[in-house]
N, CA and C atoms as a LAMMPS dump frame, in Angstrom:
ITEM: TIMESTEP
0
ITEM: NUMBER OF ATOMS
306
ITEM: BOX BOUNDS ff ff ff
-5.0000000000000000e+02 5.0000000000000000e+02
-5.0000000000000000e+02 5.0000000000000000e+02
-5.0000000000000000e+02 5.0000000000000000e+02
ITEM: ATOMS id mol type element x y z
1 1 1 N -10.405 -8.463 10.67
2 1 2 C -10.148 -8.47 12.077
3 1 3 C -11.614 -8.458 11.899
4 2 1 N -11.676 -9.697 13.233
5 2 2 C -13.076 -9.906 13.814
6 2 3 C -13.874 -8.906 14.536
7 3 1 N -15.125 -9.049 14.463
8 3 2 C -15.714 -8.303 14.635
9 3 3 C -16.128 -7.394 16.453
10 4 1 N -15.75 -6.394 16.185
11 4 2 C -15.735 -5.743 17.601
12 4 3 C -16.415 -4.955 18.28
13 5 1 N -16.721 -4.858 19.317
14 5 2 C -17.51 -3.334 19.666
15 5 3 C -17.053 -2.156 19.506
16 6 1 N -17.792 -1.236 18.935
17 6 2 C -16.779 0.147 19.511
18 6 3 C -16.203 0.597 20.413
19 7 1 N -16.792 -0.035 21.751
20 7 2 C -16.242 0.488 22.758
21 7 3 C -14.391 -0.272 22.6
22 8 1 N -14.9 -1.064 22.367
23 8 2 C -13.195 -1.645 22.204
24 8 3 C -12.745 -1.431 21.488
25 9 1 N -12.719 -1.037 20.333
26 9 2 C -11.609 0.027 19.309
27 9 3 C -11.533 1.062 19.728
28 10 1 N -12.222 2.027 20.662
29 10 2 C -11.73 2.947 21.224
30 10 3 C -11.238 2.998 22.443
31 11 1 N -10.679 1.942 23.388
32 11 2 C -10.62 1.742 24.63
33 11 3 C -9.086 1.913 25.026
34 12 1 N -8.617 2.005 25.62
35 12 2 C -7.148 3.051 25.555
36 12 3 C -6.095 2.312 26.374
37 13 1 N -7.042 1.166 27.071
38 13 2 C -6.012 0.443 27.965
39 13 3 C -5.199 -0.453 27.457
40 14 1 N -4.889 -0.476 26.393
41 14 2 C -4.027 -1.18 25.465
42 14 3 C -2.561 -0.394 25.992
43 15 1 N -1.565 -1.525 25.195
44 15 2 C -0.421 -1.44 25.392
45 15 3 C 0.149 0.182 25.057
46 16 1 N -0.05 -0.245 23.861
47 16 2 C 0.487 1.275 23.35
48 16 3 C -0.888 2.264 22.508
49 17 1 N -1.397 1.462 21.62
50 17 2 C -2.418 2.545 20.814
51 17 3 C -3.418 1.864 20.951
52 18 1 N -4.878 2.22 20.735
53 18 2 C -5.749 1.738 20.579
54 18 3 C -6.033 0.75 19.465
55 19 1 N -6.45 -0.396 19.067
56 19 2 C -6.922 -0.683 17.798
57 19 3 C -7.412 0.273 16.646
58 20 1 N -8.566 0.846 17.271
59 20 2 C -8.633 2.366 16.519
60 20 3 C -7.584 2.918 15.563
61 21 1 N -6.472 3.477 16.633
62 21 2 C -5.464 4.015 16.637
63 21 3 C -4.498 3.275 15.714
64 22 1 N -4.612 2.268 16.024
65 22 2 C -3.311 1.037 14.614
66 22 3 C -3.938 0.993 13.968
67 23 1 N -5.778 1.065 13.172
68 23 2 C -5.92 0.965 11.944
69 23 3 C -5.747 2.598 11.266
70 24 1 N -6.371 3.36 12.248
71 24 2 C -5.948 5.077 11.43
72 24 3 C -4.364 4.53 11.24
73 25 1 N -3.236 4.7 11.657
74 25 2 C -2.161 4.87 11.228
75 25 3 C -1.783 4.111 10.293
76 26 1 N -2.705 2.612 10.439
77 26 2 C -1.896 1.83 9.153
78 26 3 C -2.541 2.292 7.696
79 27 1 N -3.552 2.772 7.849
80 27 2 C -4.03 3.698 6.667
81 27 3 C -3.84 4.823 6.26
82 28 1 N -3.486 5.357 7.528
83 28 2 C -2.175 6.454 6.449
84 28 3 C -1.103 6.181 6.06
85 29 1 N -0.428 4.737 6.724
86 29 2 C 0.956 4.279 6.218
87 29 3 C 1.154 4.275 4.339
88 30 1 N -0.338 3.37 4.272
89 30 2 C -0.939 2.96 3.099
90 30 3 C -1.233 4.094 2.1
91 31 1 N -1.71 5.13 2.817
92 31 2 C -1.881 6.563 1.99
93 31 3 C -0.319 7.24 1.618
94 32 1 N 0.005 7.215 2.382
95 32 2 C 1.775 7.845 1.873
96 32 3 C 2.118 7.097 1.342
97 33 1 N 2.541 5.321 1.381
98 33 2 C 3.057 4.842 -0.03
99 33 3 C 2.167 4.921 -0.769
100 34 1 N 1.042 4.813 -1.041
101 34 2 C 0.591 4.832 -2.253
102 34 3 C 0.762 6.022 -3.473
103 35 1 N 0.702 7.666 -2.588
104 35 2 C 1.554 9.025 -2.575
105 35 3 C 2.202 8.353 -3.73
106 36 1 N 3.263 8.136 -2.551
107 36 2 C 4.706 7.881 -2.895
108 36 3 C 5.11 6.93 -4.664
109 37 1 N 4.173 5.997 -4.677
110 37 2 C 4.09 4.958 -6.177
111 37 3 C 3.757 5.939 -6.837
112 38 1 N 2.55 6.574 -6.968
113 38 2 C 2.063 7.373 -8.086
114 38 3 C 3.089 8.554 -8.333
115 39 1 N 3.749 9.025 -7.711
116 39 2 C 4.47 10.117 -7.446
117 39 3 C 5.701 9.445 -8.921
118 40 1 N 6.188 7.79 -8.91
119 40 2 C 6.954 7.155 -9.747
120 40 3 C 5.818 7.307 -10.883
121 41 1 N 4.983 6.62 -11.103
122 41 2 C 3.42 6.257 -12.039
123 41 3 C 3.687 7.346 -13.109
124 42 1 N 3.265 6.84 -14.547
125 42 2 C 3.493 7.968 -15.737
126 42 3 C 1.337 8.403 -15.906
127 43 1 N 0.93 9.09 -16.309
128 43 2 C 0.063 9.652 -15.809
129 43 3 C -1.062 9.212 -15.95
130 44 1 N -0.881 7.995 -16.896
131 44 2 C -2.444 7.332 -17.093
132 44 3 C -2.492 5.958 -15.629
133 45 1 N -1.64 5.867 -14.914
134 45 2 C -1.669 4.905 -14.175
135 45 3 C -2.264 5.086 -13.039
136 46 1 N -1.239 6.731 -12.283
137 46 2 C -1.287 7.42 -11.2
138 46 3 C -2.975 7.042 -10.314
139 47 1 N -3.937 7.168 -10.945
140 47 2 C -5.137 7.407 -10.248
141 47 3 C -6.041 5.335 -9.756
142 48 1 N -5.062 4.904 -10.816
143 48 2 C -5.439 3.102 -10.88
144 48 3 C -4.663 2.603 -10.12
145 49 1 N -3.846 3.327 -9.205
146 49 2 C -3.262 1.839 -9.029
147 49 3 C -3.204 2.617 -7.262
148 50 1 N -2.747 1.405 -5.976
149 50 2 C -2.967 1.653 -4.789
150 50 3 C -2.471 0.803 -4.096
151 51 1 N -1.285 1.044 -3.135
152 51 2 C -0.547 0.162 -2.227
153 51 3 C -1.681 -0.173 -1.289
154 52 1 N -1.633 -1.634 -1.009
155 52 2 C -2.333 -2.484 0.361
156 52 3 C -1.699 -2.749 1.004
157 53 1 N -0.622 -3.133 1.151
158 53 2 C 0.553 -3.642 1.694
159 53 3 C 2.016 -3.373 1.57
160 54 1 N 2.691 -3.144 2.117
161 54 2 C 4.173 -2.632 1.893
162 54 3 C 5.42 -3 3.069
163 55 1 N 4.596 -4.303 3.177
164 55 2 C 5.39 -5.306 4.158
165 55 3 C 6.408 -5.888 3.896
166 56 1 N 7.622 -5.722 3.646
167 56 2 C 8.851 -6.291 2.855
168 56 3 C 8.643 -8.079 2.548
169 57 1 N 9.652 -8.547 2.047
170 57 2 C 10.06 -7.951 0.599
171 57 3 C 9.233 -7.786 -0.47
172 58 1 N 7.498 -7.777 -0.326
173 58 2 C 6.985 -7.071 -1.421
174 58 3 C 6.107 -6.259 -1.635
175 59 1 N 6.055 -5.347 -2.189
176 59 2 C 5.344 -4.502 -2.254
177 59 3 C 3.538 -4.915 -3.089
178 60 1 N 2.992 -4.632 -2.352
179 60 2 C 1.421 -5.629 -3.134
180 60 3 C 0.447 -4.191 -3.3
181 61 1 N 0.552 -3.98 -4.714
182 61 2 C -0.433 -3.131 -5.23
183 61 3 C -1.985 -3.527 -5.881
184 62 1 N -2.892 -2.75 -5.829
185 62 2 C -4.063 -3.177 -6.448
186 62 3 C -3.862 -2.483 -7.494
187 63 1 N -5.046 -2.807 -8.399
188 63 2 C -5.271 -1.603 -9.649
189 63 3 C -6.776 -2.089 -10.199
190 64 1 N -7.106 -0.848 -10.605
191 64 2 C -8.488 -0.891 -10.869
192 64 3 C -9.18 -1.571 -12.358
193 65 1 N -8.21 -1.974 -12.844
194 65 2 C -8.238 -2.633 -14.003
195 65 3 C -7.213 -3.568 -14.371
196 66 1 N -7.548 -4.696 -15.519
197 66 2 C -6.727 -5.851 -15.84
198 66 3 C -5.406 -5.218 -16.842
199 67 1 N -6.228 -4.057 -17.768
200 67 2 C -5.014 -3.704 -18.491
201 67 3 C -3.921 -2.349 -17.466
202 68 1 N -4.379 -2.14 -16.236
203 68 2 C -3.473 -1.052 -15.232
204 68 3 C -2.326 -2.006 -14.908
205 69 1 N -3.324 -3.331 -14.536
206 69 2 C -2.398 -4.196 -13.902
207 69 3 C -1.152 -4.846 -14.818
208 70 1 N -1.483 -4.843 -16.137
209 70 2 C -0.769 -5.151 -17.084
210 70 3 C 0.383 -4.905 -17.152
211 71 1 N 0.175 -3.484 -17.416
212 71 2 C 1.011 -1.865 -17.186
213 71 3 C 2.068 -2.004 -15.989
214 72 1 N 1.864 -2.03 -14.996
215 72 2 C 2.213 -1.746 -13.886
216 72 3 C 3.126 -2.872 -13.794
217 73 1 N 2.666 -4.515 -13.701
218 73 2 C 3.346 -5.412 -14.238
219 73 3 C 4.935 -5.259 -15.078
220 74 1 N 5.167 -4.911 -16.296
221 74 2 C 5.692 -4.371 -16.883
222 74 3 C 6.843 -3.175 -16.453
223 75 1 N 6.265 -2.147 -15.341
224 75 2 C 6.749 -1.198 -15.1
225 75 3 C 7.874 -1.648 -13.745
226 76 1 N 7.214 -2.938 -13.429
227 76 2 C 8.139 -3.676 -12.049
228 76 3 C 9.366 -3.548 -11.681
229 77 1 N 10.11 -4.009 -12.324
230 77 2 C 11.521 -3.967 -12.349
231 77 3 C 12.195 -2.137 -12.256
232 78 1 N 11.475 -1.36 -13.056
233 78 2 C 12.148 -0.112 -13.118
234 78 3 C 11.456 0.463 -11.949
235 79 1 N 10.434 0.212 -11.355
236 79 2 C 9.786 0.785 -10.723
237 79 3 C 10.355 0.033 -9.117
238 80 1 N 10.573 -1.101 -9.189
239 80 2 C 11.291 -1.027 -7.582
240 80 3 C 12.558 -0.533 -7.741
241 81 1 N 13.669 -0.192 -8.531
242 81 2 C 14.443 0.249 -8.79
243 81 3 C 14.663 1.593 -8.283
244 82 1 N 13.624 2.42 -8.679
245 82 2 C 12.863 3.909 -8.422
246 82 3 C 13.045 3.551 -7.05
247 83 1 N 11.72 2.806 -6.578
248 83 2 C 11.892 2.657 -4.398
249 83 3 C 13.272 3.016 -4.121
250 84 1 N 13.989 1.894 -4.382
251 84 2 C 14.985 1.661 -3.16
252 84 3 C 15.713 2.762 -3.301
253 85 1 N 15.408 4.248 -4.134
254 85 2 C 16.198 5.32 -3.538
255 85 3 C 15.618 5.827 -2.085
256 86 1 N 14.211 5.647 -2.032
257 86 2 C 13.692 5.803 -0.808
258 86 3 C 14.057 4.709 0.009
259 87 1 N 14.402 5.546 1.788
260 87 2 C 15.125 4.761 2.586
261 87 3 C 14.195 3.407 3.16
262 88 1 N 12.204 3.773 2.939
263 88 2 C 12.027 2.693 3.425
264 88 3 C 11.155 1.43 2.405
265 89 1 N 11.886 1.905 1.141
266 89 2 C 11.701 0.576 0.544
267 89 3 C 12.989 0.07 0.03
268 90 1 N 14.415 -0.078 0.361
269 90 2 C 15.101 -0.937 0.596
270 90 3 C 14.884 -2.214 -0.005
271 91 1 N 13.881 -2.907 1.458
272 91 2 C 13.749 -3.928 1.25
273 91 3 C 12.667 -4.813 0.272
274 92 1 N 11.981 -3.842 -0.27
275 92 2 C 11.594 -4.47 -1.489
276 92 3 C 11.801 -4.994 -2.579
277 93 1 N 11.587 -6.242 -2.572
278 93 2 C 12.31 -6.766 -3.808
279 93 3 C 11.248 -6.936 -5.258
280 94 1 N 10.005 -7.554 -4.718
281 94 2 C 9.312 -7.624 -5.789
282 94 3 C 7.841 -6.578 -5.282
283 95 1 N 7.186 -6.528 -6.92
284 95 2 C 5.451 -6.152 -6.733
285 95 3 C 5.082 -7.279 -6.772
286 96 1 N 3.71 -7.245 -6.307
287 96 2 C 2.441 -8 -6.242
288 96 3 C 1.407 -7.698 -6.835
289 97 1 N 0.828 -8.054 -7.771
290 97 2 C -0.13 -6.875 -8.495
291 97 3 C -1.12 -7.814 -8.637
292 98 1 N -2.429 -6.924 -8.598
293 98 2 C -3.944 -7.583 -8.603
294 98 3 C -4.939 -6.817 -8.938
295 99 1 N -6.042 -7.123 -9.407
296 99 2 C -7.307 -6.343 -10.25
297 99 3 C -7.898 -6.68 -8.767
298 100 1 N -8.734 -4.985 -8.426
299 100 2 C -9.148 -5.13 -7.414
300 100 3 C -10.12 -4.13 -8.02
301 101 1 N -11.848 -4.691 -8.095
302 101 2 C -12.955 -3.355 -8.286
303 101 3 C -13.13 -2.737 -7.466
304 102 1 N -13.748 -1.755 -7.718
305 102 2 C -14.378 -0.513 -6.797
306 102 3 C -13.411 0.613 -6.433
């Protein structure tokens, strides 16, 4: 996102939502997706992975370590099958896993 003034972010003269509202809704969506993913993960992976994008056909997940990313990649096909039981994930075909520090 380009640098913007706070006034622009709070401006309500946009079509439906202000840019800030849009950002907050996206953050809330990703937080919900992360919670749903974590509910399916084994105990050791739950806190190491978070959803960074849920745009079909790819669910993009960031992991805190290479070890967590490797484990998640191995679980990928099984996780996609489990996610398909939830309506919002029926079009997810694969996981994209990256290691992100922080």
